[in-house]
N, C-alpha and C positions, 0 to 999 in steps of 0.2 A: 379445581383443575383435576385431573383425574389422573390416577398413576400411573400410568403405561406415559403419559404426556410429562405427569412431575419427572421420570426417570429421564426420557428423552432431554428435557427442559436444559438438567443438569449436565449433562453429558454436552450440549450442546453450550451451555455458558462456560463450561469448563476448557472447551475446544476453541472460544472466542476468545479466551483470555492466554490461551495458550498460542494462538495465532497472533496475539496483539505484540507475544513476545518475540515470533518469528520476527517480525516487522522489525521491531527493534533490532531484533541482531543481526538481520542482514542492511539493513540501515549502518549497523556499529563495522559490519565487517567489511562493507563498502569504501566507506570513509576515511579508515586506518591502512586502506590499501591491502586487505588480505585475501582479497577475491581469488587470487594463485598462493596463498596461503600453501593450499595442499596441492602437488600439481597434477596429481590424482581424483578419479571417484571411482564408490562410493568413500576408500578409506584415505590414509592421508602419506605416502608415499611407500605406499604397496602393506599398510597397517592397519589396525582398527583406531588407533591414539597417536597422537604426534611422537615421532621422534625425539627423547630429549636427553639420553645418556648419549657420551661419546661414538659409544658404539654402534648405536641407533642409526647417531648422525651421517657417521660415516657408509654406512650399511643405504642410507638412505639417499645422502647425496654417487654413490656409487651407480644406484639406477637412475637419479635423475639429475647427469651433471649440470646440466644450463638451468637448474634450480635448489640453490641452496637454502637447506632449514634454515628458515626461522620460526622460534620456536610462539615467540608471543601471538604472530598471526597467523599459523597453522592451528592454534586452540581458538581464535576467533570465527574460523573456519571451520572448524569442526565441533565445537560448541554449538552453531547455528545446524548444523546437519543432523545433529542429536537431538536437540529440539522441535525441528521438522520431522522426522524419525516419529519421535514420538506424536505428534499433531496426527501425520497418518493413519497411524494403529487405534486414536479417539477418536477419527472421523468413521475409520474402518468398520469403529464398535458402533458408533451412531449408525450407520448405514444399514448393519444386520441386525438392530434392536427397530428401525422404522419398519424393514419389510416381515421381519419376525411379528409385526403387528400392524402390519399395512392393511386389515381391515377397523381395525377401529378409529371412529370417526374425528376427524381431524387432527389423523397423522401423518405429514409428510411425508411422502416416500421419493419422489425424483428431486426434490430436491434435495438430501443427502447424497445419491446415489452422484447427479452433477459434482455436487463438490467433492466426492469421492475421488471422479474421474478427474477433476480440475487439478486436484494433489498429485495426482499420478502425472500429471504434465509437467506441474511445476516443479518435481523431481528428474525430470528430464531436463526441463531449462537449468535445474543445477549442473547435472553433468554439462550441460554444454557448455556453458556460462565456466567450466576448466578447461573442458575439451577445443572451444571454439576459443581460448585466452582473453576472455571478453567481449569479446563482437559486440560494440553495444547495442544490436539489432538483442541478443540476446540478453545483455542483463536487463536492457529497457522493458521487456514481455515479461522478465520474472520477476521485478519489480512489480509489472501491474497483475500477477496473474497473484502474487502474493498478497495485495490490497485487493482484488475481487475473492479471494476464496477467507480473507479476514471480514469482510461487507456479506457475504452469503452465508456463512456463519452467522454472521451475528441476525441478519435477517430468518435463519432459521429459529434462534432463539426467541425472536418476536413473537414468531409462530406460533413457537409451543408455550409460550407464556403466558395462555391464558387469560389475560388482561382482561378483556370484558370490552375493548373497543366500540363503540355501535355506529351503525353507517350515518356519515356527515348528510346534512340538507342539500341538497342539490344546487341552492342558488349561490352562483358564483363559483361555484366549486370545480366546475370544467375548463374555466383558466387556468383557476390556480395549480389544478392537475400539470396541465400544460407548462406553467411555469417552474413548477417544482421539478417536473422531466427538465426540463431545461438546464436548471440552474446544476441537478446531478454530471447530466453531459458535461457542461462546460468544466465542472471539477474536477472530470478525468480526465477530460483533453490538457487542464493544467496538471496534475498529477502528472499525465505522460511525459508533457514537459519539464517537468522536475524529473522524472527518469532519464531522458534526455541527456537533460544537464547533465547530472551525477554519473552517466556513461558515459560521457563523454569528457567529463574532469571541465567542466566549464563554469561552477558555481562562481569563480574569485575572475571570471572575465572583465567583469565589470567592479572595481574593488571598491566606487564612491558613489555617494549618491549627495544630490539626485540623477548627476551629470553620468556619464561612463567612462573612464578613463579621462575624464578632464575637460571632455566635449559632450555636446547634448548629441552629434551623430557620429560617431567614431566608426573608423573603417570598419566593413563588415562584409562576411563572403556566405550569404543564406544558401545560397544552389550546395557549397560543399558542407553549409552547418547543420541543413538537413537533407542531406543524400546519405540513401538508407539501402544504398548497395553498396557501401562498404566493402572490401573482399575481407573473404575470412583464409587466413593465416598470420597476419603482421601481431604481436603483443601488443593486444590494447591496454595494459595494465599503464594511468599516464593517462591515453588517449594519443591519438594522431593527428588530427586538427589543428591547422594553426590559428593564429590569434585571433583574424578578422574570422573566422566561422566560428570561433566558442561564442565570440561576441555577439554575433550572428543568435544561436542558441540563447546567453542568457538575456541580451531584449528582447528577445520574443516571450521567456518566460515572465520578465517584468509586465510587458505588456499585458501578458494573460491575465496577469493576479488583479490585474487594474481593473480586467473586464469580471474577472472571478467575483471581487468585491462588492462593484455593483450590481452584478446577476443577484449576488445572495443576500446582500442589502435588501434590496428591492424585494425579494421573494419572502423576506423572514416579516415586514414592514404588509405586505398583503395577507399574507399568514394571520399576521398577528387584530391587525383589521375582522379579518372574516371571522376569525375568533370570538368578537365580541356579537356575536348572534345566538352564539351556541349556548347549548345547558352544562351548568358550571363544569360535571367531571368532562364533558369533550373541549373544552374552551382551557381546559387544564393541562391537558393531554398535549395540544396542541398550542403551549401559549410555553408549554417546556421547553419542546422542540429547540422551536423559533429562536427562542432565548440562548439554547445549547449551539444553535449554528453560530450567532451573532458570539459569541463569547468563544468558540473553538475560532471561528474566520481570524476575531482580534488578537488572540494569540498568537495564531499562525502569522498572522502580520507582521508585527515584534518580531516572532523568532526571524522570520526573511531577512527584515530592515538588521536585525542585530548579526546575521550570519555574513550580511556584505559590511556594517561597518565595524568589526574583530575578527573579520576574516575566517570565516570557517571553521569556528574554535569545537571543539568534539561534541558537547554535549549540549549545545546550543542546534548543531547540523544534527543528532539524532531525534533530539525532542521534535524539527521539525517534518521530519520523515514522519513520525508518530502522531503530531498533530492533521498532519494530510490525510492523515488514513483516520483518524475520528471525525475529522470534516466531511470526510466518504460516508463512515456511518452514519452519521447527526442527519444528514440528506438521503441514506436509507430508510432511515425510520421515519424520516415527515414523509416520502414518497409513498411507504406503507402504511404511515397512517390515515393520508388522504385517500387509498385507493380502497382500503379493507373493507370489505358490504357487509360486515356483522360481529357478531359476538365468534372470538377464536378460542 
């Protein structure tokens, strides 16, 4: 690994770890209902920190009479913003380094600047999350943007890692590439459904297993549940949909989970079978990624079931968000491995 690549690699690795922290903090902020812990942006009640003294709280509540100060929720929101701001600065550094060394062999340039643009867009979504009072469309897109940032930083880290992965034999590889891409798309759809559940507070719409509300077919309203034209204006903290709409979202997420499990298990089996014809080094890298997919998928399913059985305990719900992101990363790694054309 050359000096330039090493510098870029460690920066990208640090940014990836920081992005994971942002994802976890974002999940925690949503789950403790702190999305409006600060009613303005980028500060909190007009300050750079959360009002805590009696005088500061009095001034803050005079400025925002409809938003009583809740110090714990305010700090949950502000810490998330601080870490996201630090991530923006780190990615800006990565982009500047990539531009400075753009003529070096193997130095990515487009990807770092794309990630920088994505994080700037994420900042805008963070602002709109507050100013539009947790409008579900914006909250869901903000979550997806966070997952996309995390995944692309991980992809950049892989590209800068200098692992020396060799081109794979073409026998049966084309079909495996298609299946791997399909697995990635299925996971993205399932994550989107998870985001829609979270933004519409539908996680506990079905509090039992394997049935829902003691029925195999409870009352549902898919038209309202997946209405993406919800008006801007109401405060969406706690959700605005009725029970039947939330049930429809929850049941769709359950069906999506079954499809995701089947597709990713099929993909993993196909990858392991394919790897048998490879040299030891190539077989080892593919096997490790496939096993990682199955392991993370298993943990994710257990966490999802635990959320229902124990009625959304905070640590489990946060871990469910994290492992959803890690599952996405494992599929990014698999697709990258299958498509890599030679030494990086």
